[in-house]
N, C-alpha and C positions, 0 to 999 in steps of 0.2 A: 298745333299750338301757334298762336299768333300774338305778337306783342304790339300794343298800341301806345308807344312812348314809354317814358320812364315810369316804372311802378305799376304798369298794367299788363296783364297777361290774360288771354282768352283761350280756352280749350274748347274746341268744337268737335263734335262727333255724333254719330247716330245713337239711338237708344241702346243701352246695354254695352256701350263702348268703354266704360270705365271712368267716366268723368267724375261721378260722385265718389267713387272709390279713391280717385286721385285727390280730390278735395278733402276727404276725410283723413287721408294719410298726411297731407300738408297741415291740416289742423293738429293732428297728433304730434308731428315733428316740431312745428312752431310752438306748440304748448310746452313741449319738453325744453326747447331752447329758452323760452320766456321764463320758465320756472328756474332754470339754471342761470338766469340773468345773462344769457349769451345773445339776446336780441331784445329790443325795446318794443317790438311789435306783438301785440296780443292778438292771437287769431280769433276771428269771429265768423262763425259759419251761419249763413242764412239760407233757408229754404224759401225761395222766392214764390213758389206756387201758393204759399200760405198768405201772401201779402193781401190778397183780395178779401180776406176775412176781417181786416182791420180798417178803422176809420181813416188812418193816415200813417205816414212813415214813422213818426215818433212812437205811436202805439205798437206798430209792428216790431220795431227795434226793441223796445222795452220788453214786450212779451217774448220775443225770440230769445233774448238774453236770459230772461228769467227762467224760461222752460229748459233751455239747453245748458245753461251754466249755473243755475240756481243762485243767481245774483240779481239784485235790484240795482239798476244803473239809471240815475236821473238823466233826463235829456241833456241838460247843460253839461254834465260830465262827459257824456258820450260825444257830443259835438265838439267840446274842447279837445278831447283826446284825438278825435278824428282829424280836426284841423292841424294838430301837432304831428300827425303821422304815426300815432300810437297803435294803430290797428293793422292787421293783415285781414282784409275783407275777403271771405270765401263765399261767393255768391253762386248758388246752385239752382238750376232750373229756369234760366232766362226763357227757354222755349215754352215753359209752362205758365208764364205770367199772363199771357193773353190766350184766348181760346182760338181754335181754328188755325193754328200754326202748322204749316206743312214743311216739307223738306227744303224748298227754295227759301222760305222765310228764315229757317234756322241758318 
């Protein structure tokens, strides 16, 4: 686990090391905290390997939110909340965004 300044945390590991499981657990815990009004951060989990199926970032975000959380979130609402720090972004699969990634690239 490596921190890149305030508010950023990266978890690195080989395939099967539990990174996705950790992110799912964080999503669950922060969802519970948000519903109890104990945090202002809404957890948003994104599977980055799916990004290549979309025309752009806004389409990827809207589709991911709709599929995962059964909510429509207009782009302007998303970006406003993001600028205000209203989300906990859980980004899974950086190594799957580009093809041909090997161990040294990860």
